GUTI-999286 format. One record per residue: residue number from 1; x, y, z of N, C-alpha, C, O in turn. Coordinates in Angstrom, 1 decimal, decimal comma. Atoms other than C-alpha are relative to their C-alpha. Layout:
<atoms>
NUM / X / Y / Z / X / Y / Z / X / Y / Z / X / Y / Z
...
</atoms>
This chain:
<atoms>
1 / 0,1 / 0,3 / -1,1 / 93,8 / 74,9 / 126,3 / 0,9 / 1,0 / 0,8 / 2,1 / 1,4 / 0,4
2 / -1,4 / -0,5 / -1,6 / 95,6 / 76,9 / 129,7 / 1,2 / -0,4 / -0,4 / 1,7 / -1,3 / -1,0
3 / -1,4 / 0,7 / -0,1 / 98,8 / 77,3 / 130,0 / 0,0 / 0,0 / 1,0 / 1,1 / -0,4 / 1,4
4 / -0,5 / 0,8 / -1,5 / 98,1 / 77,0 / 133,9 / -1,2 / -1,8 / -0,3 / -1,5 / -2,3 / 0,7
5 / 0,3 / 1,3 / -0,2 / 96,2 / 73,2 / 132,7 / 1,6 / -0,1 / -0,9 / 2,4 / -0,1 / 0,0
6 / -0,6 / 1,0 / 0,5 / 99,0 / 72,1 / 130,3 / 1,5 / 0,1 / 1,4 / 2,1 / -1,0 / 1,7
7 / -0,7 / 0,2 / -0,9 / 101,7 / 73,7 / 133,4 / -0,1 / -1,9 / 1,2 / 0,8 / -2,6 / 1,7
8 / 0,8 / 1,2 / -0,6 / 99,5 / 70,7 / 135,2 / 0,5 / -1,2 / -0,4 / 1,4 / -1,8 / 0,2
9 / -0,4 / 0,7 / 0,1 / 99,6 / 68,2 / 133,3 / 1,9 / -0,3 / -0,5 / 2,1 / -1,5 / -0,8
10 / -0,9 / -0,4 / -0,3 / 103,1 / 68,8 / 133,1 / 1,6 / -0,8 / 1,5 / 2,6 / -1,4 / 1,6
11 / -0,3 / 1,2 / -1,3 / 103,4 / 67,9 / 136,9 / -0,3 / -1,1 / 0,5 / 0,2 / -1,7 / 1,4
12 / 0,6 / 1,5 / -0,2 / 101,6 / 65,2 / 136,7 / 0,4 / -1,2 / -1,0 / 0,1 / -2,4 / -0,9
13 / -0,7 / 1,1 / 0,9 / 103,7 / 63,6 / 133,6 / 1,5 / 0,0 / 1,4 / 2,2 / -1,0 / 1,4
14 / -1,0 / 0,1 / -0,1 / 106,5 / 64,6 / 136,3 / 0,6 / -1,2 / 1,1 / 1,7 / -1,6 / 1,4
15 / -0,3 / 1,1 / -1,7 / 106,2 / 62,0 / 139,4 / 0,0 / -0,7 / -1,3 / 1,2 / -0,6 / -1,7
16 / -0,2 / 2,0 / -0,3 / 105,8 / 58,7 / 137,4 / 1,8 / 0,3 / -1,7 / 2,1 / -0,6 / -2,5
17 / -1,2 / -0,4 / 0,6 / 109,5 / 60,8 / 135,2 / 0,8 / -0,9 / 1,3 / 1,5 / -1,8 / 1,1
18 / -1,3 / -0,7 / -1,1 / 111,4 / 61,2 / 139,2 / -0,7 / -1,9 / 0,6 / 0,1 / -2,7 / -0,1
19 / 0,4 / 0,9 / -0,5 / 109,5 / 57,6 / 141,0 / 0,4 / -1,1 / -1,3 / 1,2 / -1,9 / -0,9
20 / -0,1 / 0,6 / 1,2 / 109,7 / 55,7 / 137,3 / 1,1 / 0,0 / -0,7 / 1,2 / -0,6 / -1,9
21 / -1,8 / -0,3 / 0,5 / 113,6 / 56,5 / 136,7 / 0,8 / -0,5 / 0,9 / 1,9 / -0,8 / 0,7
22 / -1,0 / 0,4 / -0,4 / 114,3 / 55,4 / 139,8 / -0,4 / -1,9 / 0,3 / 0,3 / -2,8 / 0,9
23 / -0,6 / 1,3 / 0,2 / 113,1 / 52,2 / 139,1 / 0,2 / -1,1 / -1,1 / 0,4 / -2,3 / -0,9
24 / -0,5 / -0,2 / 0,8 / 113,8 / 52,2 / 135,9 / 2,0 / -0,9 / 0,4 / 2,4 / -2,0 / 0,2
25 / -1,5 / 0,4 / -0,5 / 117,7 / 51,7 / 137,2 / 0,0 / -0,3 / 1,3 / 0,9 / 0,2 / 1,9
26 / -0,1 / 1,4 / -1,2 / 117,1 / 49,3 / 140,4 / -0,2 / -0,9 / -1,9 / 0,9 / -1,4 / -2,3
27 / 0,0 / 1,4 / 0,5 / 116,2 / 47,0 / 137,4 / 1,3 / -0,1 / -0,7 / 2,1 / -0,9 / -0,4
28 / -0,3 / 0,3 / 0,5 / 118,2 / 47,6 / 134,8 / 1,8 / 0,3 / 0,5 / 2,7 / -0,5 / 0,2
29 / -1,8 / -0,3 / -0,8 / 122,0 / 49,5 / 137,0 / -0,2 / 0,7 / -1,5 / 0,6 / 0,3 / -2,3
30 / -1,2 / -1,0 / 0,9 / 122,3 / 51,9 / 134,1 / -0,6 / 1,1 / -0,1 / -1,8 / 1,2 / 0,1
31 / 0,5 / -1,4 / -0,4 / 121,8 / 55,2 / 134,0 / -0,5 / 0,0 / -1,6 / -1,6 / 0,5 / -1,5
32 / -0,1 / 0,3 / 1,2 / 121,7 / 54,7 / 129,8 / -2,1 / -0,2 / 0,2 / -3,0 / 0,7 / 0,2
33 / 1,1 / 1,2 / -0,6 / 118,4 / 52,5 / 130,6 / -0,8 / 1,2 / 0,9 / -1,8 / 0,8 / 1,4
34 / 0,6 / -0,9 / -1,1 / 117,2 / 55,7 / 132,8 / -0,6 / 1,5 / -1,8 / -1,7 / 1,8 / -2,2
35 / 0,0 / -0,4 / 1,3 / 117,9 / 58,1 / 129,3 / -1,2 / 0,0 / -0,3 / -2,1 / 0,8 / -0,1
36 / 0,5 / -0,1 / 0,8 / 116,0 / 56,7 / 127,5 / -1,8 / -0,2 / -0,2 / -2,6 / 0,1 / -1,1
37 / 1,3 / 0,1 / -0,3 / 112,9 / 55,7 / 129,7 / -0,9 / 1,5 / 0,3 / -2,2 / 1,6 / 0,2
38 / 0,0 / -1,2 / 0,0 / 113,0 / 59,3 / 130,2 / -0,7 / 1,4 / -1,0 / -1,4 / 2,4 / -1,0
39 / 0,6 / -0,8 / 1,7 / 112,9 / 60,6 / 126,6 / -1,3 / -0,4 / -0,6 / -2,1 / 0,3 / -1,3
40 / 1,0 / -0,3 / 0,8 / 110,3 / 58,6 / 125,8 / -1,0 / 0,5 / 0,3 / -1,9 / 0,6 / -0,5
41 / 1,1 / -0,6 / -0,8 / 108,1 / 60,0 / 128,4 / 0,3 / 1,5 / -0,8 / 0,7 / 1,4 / -1,9
42 / -0,4 / -1,2 / 0,8 / 108,8 / 63,3 / 127,1 / -0,4 / 0,4 / -1,1 / -0,7 / 1,5 / -1,6
43 / 0,9 / -0,7 / 2,1 / 107,7 / 62,6 / 123,4 / -1,6 / -0,6 / 0,4 / -2,7 / -0,6 / -0,1
44 / 2,5 / 0,5 / -0,6 / 104,0 / 61,1 / 125,4 / -0,3 / 0,5 / 0,5 / -1,5 / 0,3 / 0,8
45 / 0,9 / -1,3 / -0,3 / 103,8 / 64,4 / 127,1 / 0,7 / 1,5 / -0,7 / 0,8 / 2,7 / -0,3
46 / -0,6 / -1,1 / 1,1 / 105,2 / 66,4 / 124,3 / -0,9 / -0,6 / -1,3 / -0,7 / 0,1 / -2,3
47 / 1,0 / 0,8 / 1,0 / 102,6 / 64,3 / 121,8 / -1,8 / 0,3 / 1,0 / -2,8 / 0,5 / 0,3
48 / 0,9 / 0,1 / -0,2 / 99,8 / 64,5 / 124,8 / -0,4 / 2,2 / 0,2 / -1,5 / 2,7 / 0,3
49 / 0,3 / -1,7 / -0,4 / 100,5 / 69,1 / 125,4 / -0,2 / 0,3 / -1,3 / -0,9 / 1,4 / -1,2
50 / 0,1 / -1,0 / 1,2 / 100,4 / 70,0 / 121,7 / -1,6 / -0,8 / -0,7 / -2,1 / -0,2 / -1,6
51 / 1,3 / -0,3 / 0,5 / 97,1 / 68,6 / 120,7 / -0,9 / 0,6 / 0,7 / -2,0 / 0,9 / 0,2
</atoms>
């Protein structure tokens, strides 16, 4: 997989991180919950990139 494709996938994953982080915060009113969501998203994106 080329570097430009990997960067495109990371940008594609950044949108759910920003929007989803806001949604998680509005539901739970907790920054640790947002951090857990972001870490899970980061692990999923890393697994997708590494294959």
